[in-house]
C-alpha positions as CSV (number, residue, x, y, z in Angstrom):
1,X,-49.8,85.5,-97.3
2,X,-47.0,85.2,-99.7
3,X,-44.9,87.6,-99.1
4,X,-45.0,86.5,-95.4
5,X,-44.6,82.9,-96.3
6,X,-40.9,83.8,-97.9
7,X,-39.9,85.8,-95.2
8,X,-40.5,83.0,-93.0
9,X,-38.8,80.4,-95.8
10,X,-36.2,82.9,-96.1
11,X,-35.2,83.3,-92.7
12,X,-35.4,79.0,-92.2
13,X,-33.1,79.5,-95.2
14,X,-30.5,81.8,-93.9
15,X,-30.7,79.3,-90.4
16,X,-29.7,76.2,-92.2
17,X,-27.6,78.4,-94.7
18,X,-25.2,79.4,-91.1
19,X,-25.5,75.7,-89.4
20,X,-23.6,74.1,-92.5
21,X,-21.2,76.6,-92.2
22,X,-20.7,75.9,-88.9
23,X,-20.3,72.2,-89.6
24,X,-18.2,72.7,-92.1
25,X,-16.0,74.5,-90.1
26,X,-16.0,71.7,-87.6
27,X,-15.7,69.1,-90.5
28,X,-13.1,70.6,-93.1
29,X,-10.7,72.8,-90.9
30,X,-11.2,71.7,-87.3
31,X,-11.6,67.7,-88.1
32,X,-14.0,67.0,-85.1
33,X,-17.4,66.8,-86.2
34,X,-20.5,66.8,-84.0
35,X,-22.9,65.5,-86.2
36,X,-22.7,62.3,-88.4
37,X,-22.8,62.5,-91.9
38,X,-25.9,61.2,-92.7
39,X,-27.6,63.9,-89.9
40,X,-25.3,66.5,-92.2
41,X,-26.9,65.6,-95.6
42,X,-30.4,65.6,-94.6
43,X,-29.4,69.3,-93.4
44,X,-27.9,69.5,-96.7
45,X,-30.6,68.2,-98.4
46,X,-33.3,70.3,-96.6
47,X,-31.2,73.6,-97.7
48,X,-31.1,72.7,-101.6
49,X,-35.4,71.4,-101.2
50,X,-35.8,75.3,-100.2
51,X,-33.3,77.1,-101.6
52,X,-34.8,75.8,-105.1
53,X,-38.2,76.9,-103.9
54,X,-37.0,80.3,-103.1
55,X,-35.2,80.3,-106.2
56,X,-36.1,77.4,-108.6
57,X,-34.2,79.0,-111.7
58,X,-30.8,79.8,-109.6
59,X,-30.9,83.4,-110.5
60,X,-29.6,84.7,-107.0
61,X,-25.8,83.2,-105.9
62,X,-25.9,82.5,-102.3
63,X,-24.0,85.0,-100.6
64,X,-20.7,84.4,-99.6
65,X,-20.5,82.2,-102.2
66,X,-16.8,81.8,-104.6
67,X,-17.5,81.6,-108.7
68,X,-15.0,80.8,-110.9
69,X,-14.3,84.3,-112.7
70,X,-14.3,82.0,-116.1
71,X,-17.3,80.2,-115.4
72,X,-20.2,82.3,-113.8
73,X,-22.5,79.3,-113.8
74,X,-20.5,77.3,-110.6
75,X,-21.0,78.1,-107.7
76,X,-19.5,76.5,-104.2
77,X,-20.9,76.9,-100.8
78,X,-19.5,73.4,-98.8
79,X,-16.5,71.5,-97.9
80,X,-14.3,74.6,-97.4
81,X,-10.9,73.2,-95.8
82,X,-8.7,75.9,-96.7
83,X,-6.3,77.2,-94.2
84,X,-4.3,80.7,-93.8
85,X,-0.7,79.2,-93.3
86,X,-0.8,77.2,-96.7
87,X,-0.4,78.8,-100.1
88,X,-3.2,78.2,-102.1
89,X,-3.6,77.3,-105.2
90,X,-6.5,77.3,-108.7
91,X,-7.8,74.3,-109.8
92,X,-7.2,74.0,-113.2
93,X,-10.7,71.9,-113.2
94,X,-13.3,72.7,-110.7
95,X,-13.3,69.7,-107.8
96,X,-17.1,70.0,-107.6
97,X,-19.1,68.0,-105.1
98,X,-21.6,64.8,-105.7
99,X,-25.2,64.7,-105.5
100,X,-25.7,61.4,-103.2
101,X,-28.7,60.2,-101.9
102,X,-29.8,57.0,-99.1
103,X,-32.8,56.2,-101.4
104,X,-32.6,53.4,-104.2
105,X,-35.4,55.1,-106.0
106,X,-33.4,58.5,-106.0
107,X,-30.6,56.5,-107.9
108,X,-32.9,55.3,-110.8
109,X,-34.4,58.9,-111.0
110,X,-30.9,59.8,-111.5
111,X,-30.7,57.0,-114.6
112,X,-34.2,58.6,-116.1
113,X,-32.4,61.3,-116.4
114,X,-29.5,60.6,-118.2
115,X,-31.8,58.2,-120.5
116,X,-34.1,61.2,-121.5
117,X,-30.5,63.6,-121.9
118,X,-29.1,60.6,-124.7
119,X,-32.7,59.6,-125.6
120,X,-31.0,55.8,-124.7
121,X,-33.0,52.3,-123.2
122,X,-29.4,51.7,-121.1
123,X,-26.1,53.7,-120.7
124,X,-22.9,52.4,-119.5
125,X,-21.7,53.0,-115.7
126,X,-18.9,52.3,-113.9
127,X,-19.2,51.5,-110.2
128,X,-16.6,52.7,-107.6
129,X,-16.6,52.7,-103.8
130,X,-17.1,56.1,-102.1
131,X,-13.6,56.5,-100.1
132,X,-14.4,58.8,-96.5
133,X,-10.9,60.5,-96.5
134,X,-9.7,63.9,-97.8
135,X,-9.9,64.7,-101.1
136,X,-6.8,65.7,-103.3
137,X,-5.7,66.8,-107.0
138,X,-2.2,65.8,-108.0
139,X,-1.4,67.6,-110.7
140,X,1.6,66.5,-113.3
141,X,3.0,68.3,-116.4
142,X,4.9,66.4,-118.8
143,X,5.0,63.4,-116.6
144,X,6.3,64.9,-113.6
145,X,4.4,66.0,-110.3
146,X,4.2,69.6,-109.6
147,X,1.7,69.8,-106.6
148,X,-0.2,68.3,-104.6
149,X,-3.8,70.5,-103.6
150,X,-6.2,70.1,-100.9
151,X,-10.1,70.3,-102.5
152,X,-10.4,73.8,-100.6
153,X,-13.7,75.3,-101.6
154,X,-13.8,73.7,-105.2
155,X,-12.1,76.2,-107.2
156,X,-9.0,76.7,-104.8
157,X,-7.2,74.6,-102.6
158,X,-4.2,74.7,-100.1
159,X,-1.0,72.9,-101.4
160,X,-0.1,70.3,-99.2
161,X,2.6,68.7,-101.1
162,X,5.7,68.3,-98.8
163,X,3.0,66.3,-96.8
164,X,2.4,63.5,-98.9
165,X,5.8,63.3,-101.0
166,X,6.5,60.6,-98.3
167,X,3.7,58.6,-99.8
168,X,5.9,55.3,-101.0
169,X,3.0,54.3,-102.9
170,X,2.6,58.0,-105.1
171,X,4.7,58.3,-108.4
172,X,6.4,61.4,-108.4
173,X,6.5,61.3,-112.3
174,X,4.9,59.5,-115.0
175,X,7.4,56.9,-116.8
176,X,5.5,56.1,-119.7
177,X,4.7,56.4,-123.1
178,X,2.0,58.2,-124.7
179,X,0.9,60.3,-121.2
180,X,-1.0,63.6,-121.2
181,X,1.1,66.7,-121.4
182,X,-0.8,68.4,-118.3
183,X,-3.1,66.2,-116.3
184,X,-4.8,66.0,-112.8
185,X,-5.3,63.1,-111.4
186,X,-8.1,63.1,-108.1
187,X,-8.5,60.9,-105.5
188,X,-8.5,60.5,-101.8
189,X,-5.5,60.6,-99.0
190,X,-6.5,58.3,-96.1
191,X,-5.6,56.4,-93.2
192,X,-6.3,52.8,-92.9
193,X,-7.8,50.8,-89.9
194,X,-5.0,49.6,-88.5
195,X,-3.3,52.3,-88.4
196,X,-6.3,54.9,-87.0
197,X,-6.2,51.7,-83.8
198,X,-2.6,52.6,-83.7
199,X,-2.3,55.4,-83.2
200,X,-6.1,55.9,-80.8
201,X,-4.1,53.8,-78.8
202,X,-0.9,55.1,-78.5
203,X,-3.7,58.2,-77.3
204,X,-5.5,56.5,-74.6
205,X,-2.4,54.9,-72.7
206,X,-1.0,58.7,-73.0
207,X,-4.5,60.1,-71.6
208,X,-5.2,62.2,-74.7
209,X,-8.4,62.1,-76.3
210,X,-9.3,59.7,-79.1
211,X,-9.8,60.8,-82.4
212,X,-13.3,60.3,-84.1
213,X,-12.6,58.1,-87.1
214,X,-10.0,57.6,-89.8
215,X,-11.0,60.6,-91.8
216,X,-10.9,63.1,-89.4
217,X,-7.3,62.1,-88.1
218,X,-6.4,62.3,-91.9
219,X,-7.5,65.8,-92.5
220,X,-5.6,66.8,-89.5
221,X,-2.9,65.0,-90.4
222,X,-2.0,66.7,-94.4
223,X,-2.6,69.9,-92.7
224,X,0.0,69.5,-90.1
225,X,2.6,72.5,-90.3
226,X,5.2,70.2,-89.8
227,X,6.2,67.6,-92.2
228,X,7.8,65.9,-90.4
229,X,5.5,65.1,-87.7
230,X,2.5,64.4,-90.9
231,X,5.4,61.7,-92.0
232,X,5.4,59.6,-88.9
233,X,1.4,59.1,-89.7
234,X,1.4,56.8,-92.1
235,X,-1.2,57.8,-94.1
236,X,-2.6,56.2,-97.5
237,X,-3.4,57.6,-101.3
238,X,-5.6,56.0,-103.7
239,X,-6.5,57.7,-106.9
240,X,-9.9,57.5,-108.9
241,X,-10.5,61.0,-110.8
242,X,-9.6,62.9,-113.6
243,X,-9.8,66.7,-113.4
244,X,-8.1,68.9,-116.3
245,X,-6.3,66.8,-119.1
246,X,-4.3,67.4,-122.2
247,X,-5.2,67.2,-125.0
248,X,-8.9,66.7,-123.2
249,X,-10.0,64.0,-125.1
250,X,-7.0,61.8,-124.2
251,X,-9.0,59.0,-122.3
252,X,-12.4,57.9,-124.3
253,X,-13.8,56.4,-121.5
254,X,-13.6,56.3,-117.3
255,X,-12.8,52.6,-117.6
256,X,-9.2,53.1,-119.6
257,X,-8.3,55.7,-117.4
258,X,-8.7,53.3,-114.6
259,X,-6.4,51.1,-116.8
260,X,-4.1,54.2,-117.5
261,X,-3.5,54.8,-113.6
262,X,-2.4,51.0,-112.5
263,X,-0.4,51.0,-115.6
264,X,1.4,54.0,-114.5
265,X,1.8,53.2,-111.1
266,X,-0.7,54.7,-109.4
267,X,-2.7,53.3,-106.1
268,X,-6.3,52.3,-106.9
269,X,-9.6,51.0,-106.0
270,X,-9.7,47.8,-105.9
271,X,-13.8,47.8,-106.4
272,X,-13.9,49.1,-110.2
273,X,-17.3,47.1,-112.3
274,X,-17.9,48.6,-115.6
275,X,-22.2,47.8,-116.2
276,X,-24.3,48.6,-119.2
277,X,-27.6,49.4,-117.4
278,X,-28.6,50.8,-114.0
279,X,-30.0,47.8,-113.1
280,X,-26.7,46.2,-113.0
281,X,-25.0,49.0,-111.3
282,X,-27.6,48.4,-108.4
283,X,-26.1,44.9,-108.1
284,X,-23.1,46.1,-108.3
285,X,-23.6,48.6,-105.7
286,X,-25.6,45.9,-103.0
287,X,-22.2,43.9,-103.9
288,X,-19.9,46.4,-102.6
289,X,-21.8,47.0,-99.3
290,X,-20.7,43.4,-98.9
291,X,-17.6,43.5,-99.7
292,X,-16.3,47.1,-98.4
293,X,-16.3,45.9,-94.9
294,X,-13.0,43.9,-95.8
295,X,-11.2,47.2,-97.4
296,X,-8.2,48.9,-95.7
297,X,-9.6,52.2,-96.0
298,X,-13.0,53.8,-94.5
299,X,-16.0,53.2,-97.6
300,X,-18.7,54.7,-96.7
301,X,-21.0,54.1,-100.0
302,X,-20.7,54.2,-104.4
303,X,-20.1,56.4,-106.7
304,X,-22.1,55.8,-109.9
305,X,-20.1,57.4,-113.4
306,X,-21.4,57.6,-117.0
307,X,-18.5,55.7,-118.6
308,X,-18.4,57.8,-121.4
309,X,-15.7,60.8,-121.5
310,X,-17.7,62.5,-123.9
311,X,-21.4,61.9,-122.3
312,X,-20.0,63.5,-119.3
313,X,-19.7,66.3,-121.5
314,X,-22.5,66.3,-123.0
315,X,-24.6,65.8,-119.6
316,X,-22.3,68.5,-118.0
317,X,-23.3,69.5,-114.3
318,X,-25.8,71.7,-112.1
319,X,-24.0,75.2,-110.0
320,X,-22.9,72.4,-107.6
321,X,-22.3,69.1,-108.9
322,X,-21.7,67.2,-112.4
323,X,-25.1,65.4,-113.6
324,X,-23.0,61.9,-114.8
325,X,-22.1,61.2,-111.5
326,X,-24.0,60.5,-107.8
327,X,-22.9,59.2,-105.0
328,X,-25.2,56.5,-103.3
329,X,-24.6,56.7,-99.6
330,X,-24.7,53.5,-97.2
331,X,-26.6,54.1,-94.5
332,X,-24.4,53.9,-90.8
333,X,-25.5,50.8,-88.9
334,X,-26.7,52.2,-85.7
335,X,-28.7,50.9,-82.8
336,X,-30.5,52.3,-79.8
337,X,-29.7,51.0,-76.6
338,X,-29.6,51.9,-72.4
339,X,-26.9,53.6,-71.2
340,X,-26.7,52.2,-67.6
341,X,-24.0,54.0,-66.4
342,X,-21.2,56.0,-67.2
343,X,-17.8,55.2,-65.2
344,X,-14.3,56.6,-65.6
345,X,-10.7,55.7,-66.9
346,X,-7.9,56.7,-65.4
347,X,-5.0,57.4,-68.0
348,X,-0.9,56.6,-67.2
349,X,-1.1,60.4,-67.6
350,X,-3.9,61.0,-65.7
351,X,-6.6,62.1,-68.4
352,X,-10.2,60.8,-66.9
353,X,-12.1,59.5,-69.8
354,X,-15.8,58.6,-69.5
355,X,-16.7,55.6,-70.9
356,X,-20.7,54.3,-71.7
357,X,-21.9,50.7,-70.0
358,X,-24.6,49.8,-72.2
359,X,-27.4,47.3,-72.3
360,X,-25.1,44.7,-75.0
361,X,-26.4,45.3,-78.8
362,X,-25.1,43.8,-81.8
363,X,-23.5,46.6,-83.8
364,X,-21.3,45.7,-87.5
365,X,-21.2,42.0,-86.4
366,X,-20.0,42.5,-82.9
367,X,-21.6,42.9,-79.3
368,X,-21.1,46.4,-78.5
369,X,-21.5,47.0,-74.5
370,X,-18.9,50.0,-74.0
371,X,-18.7,53.2,-75.8
372,X,-16.2,56.2,-75.7
373,X,-18.0,59.3,-74.5
374,X,-14.6,61.4,-75.3
375,X,-14.7,63.9,-72.7
376,X,-17.1,66.3,-70.0
377,X,-17.6,68.7,-73.1
378,X,-19.5,66.2,-74.8
379,X,-21.4,64.9,-72.4
380,X,-22.8,68.0,-71.9
381,X,-23.4,68.8,-75.1
382,X,-25.6,66.1,-75.9
383,X,-27.0,65.9,-72.7
384,X,-26.2,62.4,-71.8
385,X,-28.0,60.9,-68.8
386,X,-27.8,57.5,-67.0
387,X,-30.9,55.4,-68.0
388,X,-31.2,57.5,-71.9
389,X,-31.9,55.5,-74.2
390,X,-29.3,56.6,-76.7
391,X,-28.1,55.9,-80.5
392,X,-24.3,54.3,-80.8
393,X,-22.9,53.9,-84.0
394,X,-19.1,52.3,-84.8
395,X,-17.2,55.5,-85.9
396,X,-15.7,54.9,-88.7
397,X,-16.9,51.2,-88.5
398,X,-14.3,50.7,-85.9
399,X,-14.8,52.5,-82.5
400,X,-18.0,52.2,-80.5
401,X,-19.7,55.8,-79.6
402,X,-22.9,57.8,-78.5
403,X,-24.1,59.3,-81.3
404,X,-27.5,61.1,-79.3
405,X,-30.0,60.6,-76.9
406,X,-33.6,59.8,-77.8
407,X,-35.0,62.5,-75.8
408,X,-39.0,61.2,-76.6
409,X,-37.8,58.0,-74.1
410,X,-36.8,60.2,-71.6
411,X,-37.9,59.4,-67.9
412,X,-38.8,62.7,-66.6
413,X,-36.7,61.2,-63.4
414,X,-33.7,61.1,-65.0
415,X,-31.6,64.2,-63.6
416,X,-27.9,65.8,-65.6
417,X,-24.8,64.3,-65.0
418,X,-22.7,65.7,-63.0
419,X,-18.8,65.2,-64.0
420,X,-16.5,64.5,-60.9
421,X,-14.2,66.8,-59.8
422,X,-11.9,64.2,-57.9
423,X,-10.3,61.1,-59.1
424,X,-12.0,58.2,-58.8
425,X,-9.4,56.3,-58.0
426,X,-7.0,59.0,-55.4
427,X,-9.9,61.6,-54.3
428,X,-6.9,64.0,-55.5
429,X,-9.0,67.2,-57.0
430,X,-9.1,67.0,-61.2
431,X,-7.8,69.9,-62.6
432,X,-7.9,71.2,-66.3
433,X,-5.7,73.1,-68.0
434,X,-7.0,76.5,-70.3
435,X,-7.2,75.1,-73.8
436,X,-7.7,71.3,-72.8
437,X,-11.4,69.5,-73.4
438,X,-9.8,66.7,-71.0
439,X,-9.8,66.8,-66.7
440,X,-6.5,65.2,-65.3
441,X,-5.6,63.7,-62.1
442,X,-2.3,66.1,-61.2
443,X,-1.1,62.9,-58.7
444,X,1.3,61.5,-60.3
445,X,1.5,58.5,-57.8
446,X,-2.3,57.3,-58.3
447,X,-2.4,54.2,-58.6
448,X,-4.0,54.0,-61.8
449,X,-2.1,56.0,-63.5
450,X,1.2,53.7,-62.0
451,X,-0.6,50.5,-63.7
452,X,-1.4,52.4,-67.0
453,X,2.4,53.4,-67.2
454,X,3.4,50.2,-66.2
455,X,1.1,48.7,-68.8
456,X,2.1,50.0,-71.7
457,X,5.9,50.0,-70.3
458,X,5.4,46.3,-70.7
459,X,3.2,46.0,-74.0
460,X,4.3,44.3,-77.2
461,X,5.3,47.9,-78.6
462,X,7.5,48.9,-75.9
463,X,9.6,46.4,-73.9
464,X,7.4,43.2,-74.4
465,X,7.4,41.9,-71.2
466,X,5.5,38.1,-71.9
467,X,2.9,37.4,-69.0
468,X,3.2,41.1,-67.3
469,X,-0.4,41.9,-68.0
470,X,-3.4,43.7,-66.5
471,X,-4.5,41.8,-63.5
472,X,-0.9,40.8,-63.1
473,X,0.2,44.4,-62.9
474,X,-3.2,45.7,-60.5
475,X,-1.9,43.2,-58.2
476,X,1.5,44.2,-58.2
477,X,0.4,47.8,-57.9
478,X,-2.5,47.1,-54.9
479,X,0.4,45.3,-53.4
480,X,2.7,48.2,-52.8
481,X,5.1,45.5,-54.7
482,X,5.9,47.9,-57.3
483,X,5.4,51.4,-56.9
484,X,7.7,52.5,-59.8
485,X,9.3,51.1,-62.8
486,X,12.6,50.6,-60.9
487,X,10.6,48.1,-58.7
488,X,9.9,46.2,-61.7
489,X,13.5,44.9,-61.8
490,X,13.8,44.1,-58.1
491,X,11.0,41.4,-58.0
492,X,11.9,38.2,-57.3
493,X,9.9,34.6,-57.8
494,X,9.5,33.8,-54.5
495,X,7.7,37.6,-53.8
496,X,5.4,36.7,-57.0
497,X,3.9,34.1,-55.6
498,X,2.0,36.0,-53.1
499,X,0.2,37.3,-56.4
500,X,-3.2,35.3,-56.9
501,X,-3.0,32.7,-59.1
502,X,0.4,33.0,-59.5
503,X,2.2,29.5,-59.3
504,X,5.8,28.8,-59.3
505,X,6.0,28.2,-62.9
506,X,4.4,31.7,-63.7
507,X,6.5,33.4,-60.8
508,X,9.9,32.4,-62.6
509,X,8.5,32.8,-66.4
510,X,7.8,36.5,-65.3
511,X,10.7,37.1,-63.5
512,X,13.1,35.2,-66.6
513,X,10.6,37.7,-69.1
514,X,11.5,40.9,-67.2
515,X,14.9,39.9,-66.6
516,X,14.8,39.3,-71.0
517,X,13.7,42.6,-71.3
518,X,17.1,44.3,-70.4
519,X,18.8,43.5,-73.9
520,X,15.8,45.1,-75.4
521,X,16.5,47.4,-78.5
522,X,17.0,50.9,-76.8
523,X,14.5,52.7,-78.7
524,X,12.0,50.3,-76.9
525,X,13.3,51.6,-73.7
526,X,12.6,55.3,-74.7
527,X,9.2,54.5,-76.0
528,X,8.4,52.7,-72.7
529,X,9.3,55.1,-70.3
530,X,6.4,57.0,-72.3
531,X,8.0,60.3,-72.3
532,X,5.9,63.3,-73.7
533,X,5.9,63.2,-77.8
534,X,7.7,60.4,-77.8
535,X,6.1,57.6,-79.6
536,X,7.8,54.4,-81.5
537,X,8.6,56.3,-84.3
538,X,10.3,58.9,-82.5
539,X,12.2,56.5,-80.0
540,X,13.6,55.0,-82.8
541,X,15.0,58.5,-84.4
542,X,16.6,58.9,-80.9
543,X,18.1,55.6,-81.0
544,X,19.6,55.8,-84.4
545,X,22.0,59.0,-82.8
546,X,22.3,58.0,-79.0
547,X,23.3,54.6,-78.4
548,X,22.8,54.2,-75.0
549,X,21.1,56.0,-71.9
550,X,24.2,57.8,-71.3
551,X,24.5,59.5,-74.7
552,X,21.1,60.2,-74.5
553,X,21.6,62.2,-71.1
554,X,24.5,64.1,-72.4
555,X,22.8,65.6,-75.3
556,X,22.3,69.5,-76.3
557,X,18.9,71.2,-77.5
558,X,20.6,71.4,-80.5
559,X,22.1,67.7,-80.7
560,X,18.1,67.1,-80.1
561,X,16.2,69.3,-82.7
562,X,19.1,68.4,-85.2
563,X,17.7,64.8,-85.8
564,X,15.5,64.8,-88.8
565,X,12.2,63.1,-87.2
566,X,12.6,64.8,-83.6
567,X,11.1,68.4,-83.8
568,X,12.0,71.4,-81.1
569,X,8.9,70.6,-79.3
570,X,10.4,67.7,-78.4
571,X,13.4,69.2,-76.7
572,X,11.2,71.7,-75.0
573,X,8.7,69.9,-73.7
574,X,7.7,71.0,-70.9
575,X,4.4,70.4,-68.7
576,X,3.0,70.8,-65.0
577,X,2.2,66.9,-65.3
578,X,6.1,66.0,-65.2
579,X,7.5,66.3,-61.9
580,X,11.1,65.9,-62.6
581,X,13.7,66.5,-65.5
582,X,17.0,66.7,-66.7
583,X,19.3,69.3,-67.5
584,X,22.3,68.4,-69.5
585,X,24.7,69.5,-67.1
586,X,26.5,67.8,-64.1
587,X,29.2,67.6,-62.1
588,X,31.9,68.7,-65.3
589,X,30.3,72.1,-64.5
590,X,29.9,72.3,-61.1
591,X,26.5,71.3,-60.4
592,X,25.6,70.2,-56.7
593,X,22.9,68.5,-55.1
594,X,20.6,70.9,-53.6
595,X,21.4,73.9,-56.1
596,X,18.3,76.3,-56.9
597,X,16.8,76.4,-60.8
598,X,15.4,79.3,-62.0
599,X,14.2,80.1,-65.7
600,X,13.7,83.7,-66.3
601,X,10.5,84.5,-64.0
602,X,11.2,82.3,-60.6
603,X,11.8,79.6,-59.1
604,X,11.6,76.1,-60.8
605,X,13.3,73.6,-58.2
606,X,16.2,72.1,-56.9
607,X,18.8,70.0,-58.4
608,X,18.6,66.2,-56.5
609,X,20.4,64.0,-58.2
610,X,23.9,64.8,-60.7
611,X,25.9,62.9,-62.9
612,X,29.0,63.3,-64.5
613,X,26.9,65.5,-67.5
614,X,23.8,65.1,-66.1
615,X,21.4,66.6,-63.2
616,X,18.1,66.1,-62.4
617,X,15.5,68.8,-61.6
618,X,13.0,67.6,-58.4
619,X,10.1,70.6,-59.9
620,X,8.8,72.8,-56.7
621,X,5.0,70.7,-57.7
622,X,6.3,67.6,-56.9
623,X,5.1,65.6,-54.3
624,X,8.3,65.6,-52.3
625,X,9.5,69.2,-52.9
626,X,9.1,71.1,-49.3
627,X,10.1,75.0,-49.8
628,X,10.4,77.5,-47.1
629,X,8.7,80.6,-48.0
630,X,7.7,84.5,-47.1
631,X,5.0,86.4,-48.2
632,X,6.5,89.6,-48.7
633,X,3.2,92.0,-48.4
634,X,2.7,90.6,-44.7
635,X,5.7,89.3,-44.2
636,X,4.3,86.0,-43.0
637,X,6.1,82.2,-43.6
638,X,5.5,79.2,-44.4
639,X,6.1,75.8,-46.0
640,X,5.0,75.3,-49.5
641,X,4.4,71.4,-50.6
642,X,4.1,70.0,-53.9
643,X,1.2,67.6,-54.6
644,X,1.7,67.0,-58.3
645,X,-0.7,69.6,-58.9
646,X,0.2,72.5,-60.9
647,X,-0.5,75.0,-58.2
648,X,1.6,73.8,-54.7
649,X,-0.3,73.7,-51.7
650,X,0.6,76.5,-48.8
651,X,1.1,75.2,-45.1
652,X,1.8,76.7,-41.8
653,X,0.8,80.2,-42.2
654,X,0.0,81.7,-38.9
655,X,-2.5,84.8,-40.0
656,X,-4.3,83.0,-43.2
657,X,-7.1,85.9,-42.8
658,X,-3.9,88.6,-43.8
659,X,-3.3,86.8,-47.1
660,X,-4.8,88.3,-49.9
661,X,-5.0,86.7,-53.5
662,X,-2.1,87.5,-55.8
663,X,0.5,88.2,-52.9
664,X,4.2,87.3,-54.1
665,X,5.7,84.5,-52.8
666,X,9.2,84.4,-52.3
667,X,11.9,81.5,-50.4
668,X,12.2,82.8,-47.1
669,X,15.9,81.1,-46.7
670,X,15.0,79.2,-43.7
671,X,16.9,75.8,-43.4
672,X,19.5,76.6,-46.0
673,X,17.5,75.3,-48.6
674,X,17.5,77.8,-50.7
675,X,19.3,81.1,-51.1
676,X,16.3,83.6,-49.5
677,X,14.0,86.2,-51.9
678,X,13.6,84.2,-55.0
679,X,10.5,84.6,-56.5
680,X,8.4,81.8,-56.8
681,X,5.0,82.7,-57.4
682,X,1.6,84.2,-56.4
683,X,-1.6,83.6,-53.7
684,X,-4.9,81.7,-55.2
685,X,-7.3,80.1,-53.5
686,X,-9.0,77.1,-54.9
687,X,-12.5,75.7,-55.0
688,X,-11.7,73.8,-51.4
689,X,-10.7,76.8,-49.8
690,X,-7.3,75.8,-50.1
691,X,-3.9,78.1,-50.1
692,X,-1.9,77.4,-53.2
693,X,0.9,79.1,-54.7
694,X,0.6,79.7,-58.9
695,X,4.3,79.4,-59.9
696,X,5.5,82.3,-62.3
697,X,8.1,79.9,-64.3
698,X,6.8,78.8,-67.1
699,X,6.8,74.8,-66.9
700,X,4.9,75.1,-70.5
701,X,7.8,76.0,-72.2
702,X,11.2,75.7,-70.3
703,X,13.9,76.2,-72.5
704,X,16.8,77.6,-69.9
705,X,17.7,77.1,-66.6
706,X,20.3,79.0,-64.1
707,X,21.4,76.9,-61.6
708,X,22.5,79.2,-58.7
709,X,26.2,79.0,-57.0
710,X,27.5,77.0,-59.7
711,X,30.7,77.4,-62.2
712,X,28.1,77.6,-65.5
713,X,24.9,79.5,-64.7
714,X,22.7,79.4,-67.8
715,X,22.3,75.8,-69.1
716,X,19.6,74.4,-72.2
717,X,16.7,72.6,-71.1
718,X,16.1,69.1,-72.1
719,X,12.6,67.7,-70.8
720,X,11.9,64.6,-69.7
721,X,10.5,62.2,-67.7
722,X,12.9,59.7,-66.3
723,X,12.1,59.5,-62.6
724,X,13.5,56.2,-61.0
725,X,14.9,55.7,-64.8
726,X,18.6,57.3,-64.3
727,X,20.5,54.0,-63.5
728,X,18.4,52.0,-65.8
């Protein structure tokens, strides 16, 4: 019986180990956790309890655990955030993780164990906030910063120095008398709530998936391979912990260490309380729980440490955690409510975002009635159904999210939710690009997309047009008074009086606000256009080099990538969702309207608008594109019509039965639109049985275009989304 029981427990242990590793991969490496910290901690506790039952003396090392060669007593298995792309570095002193608890009794048991070790009635502790950020270790030698390293697996981490050197508050040297010759200072990299909200707001405007919480965004930022991109996101750092130190006895207490950090100019935690008993520590824990919502960094608990450094050394550590410290974690505020409906928002780039409509519930001091459902995959994974009882939590204490379904309360009548296959606004067939989690409406003229583009253009961070809010924009679009950004500048007060609730004074004020926007800084115009990869920071970088629209239009690819803060992808940001673009040649180079533009593979589009130094290319995917074609195998002719999807429609083919999937499509030369026999793509059939053409041109990464029948054949490609704004 015992053997059978142990076998079952070993199987369970292996399952828990694999599940924890999967969640570690999602949390530490991919920064997209599937479960809450509390759920993870419960799994980890179940694992530890079961492992202790099977191996009470800790005689057997867990499979795959890395040991530090010189200290075989230390084993580490979770929290590995290392990536192959970064240079590894071995910590001088292992970065152990902390034991944690959500239970008051377990905290006092921690105190009892230490009292037993030291045979004292009371012990001195330090209470600090537990910051929900990315653990980092800074190494200083003779006062100079050598490197910044992630926790990794605790023994070895990744060097991320280049990604955090820009942090203004981080000293690169310690200029003070009486400093250790060598010291590892530990802390957390985090993102302030406001910066997190700003970035998510930009992503929401762009129709991109939102980041789950500040911690995940910070983790992804420190591991960016491009330090310039990391610099654009405003990370912060706070220091509180001590690793290796020479001389070893430099600090007598944790309190003195904190005082030294402040004296040396390091950013430190704002709540550090020295107490002389566990009871006093508990009072400070409760006080911290009340104060933490006002901190700039996300805080999910309190860390309680022995104050005495000698005491810490005496207490020692287990194979996984120090015995002299513990983390008391605060319960995340959650509520159970009813999911009344799922509605869909269409972003300005066509991204479809599902939103949960909830029975209103109080959460973290606010009334919550809507919550993000992220995307179709999340709905499917969690099996969320309209009518379900759901658990709602504020991720990072900011964004309400549906965490899980209370399945035991589910009615048997509820059916699985079906994500729509057409845009809820314009009924265009939705598409989903390979590698993306989001479904998109490919119709660039979709009313909700247009509303989003106008709202973004007029927002405070862009052109800052007063009185052009959501309600006004909605009416302007619905009444077709504005069909593109250009139309805003053609509005007059008399037209605006047609809007519901718009009096003469309001109309005049709006016209005046729009007029004033013409004098805004150039970077605001760039930002407001919503060009892919060009946010506030990048717009400012561009505006420092190009003072006006004309200069920017004539810039080359090399001009762009030479600018500090502008990565090459900005110069090459091709996408099927952008239906036209600019090339950096024009009339001076012999470019003519109507000329064919091809990449190295096939037809991209035609020239539609030419200036002296710039020309516009209308893509074959654009809704206004119509090209006479022929199908090579059957020699049939037809018309290829763009509909703002990646695959243009094929119409007016006489014998559709003669067409096979994969047949090659060429220009026919009819109508003198294009020369004949330019390869366009191959035949495919969509889920509505419509014939389409899959272009061979690589719209994902356009770098060079060839313009046929001009004196300048090969040109650099600079992708933009400036339709209708050439003469702004």
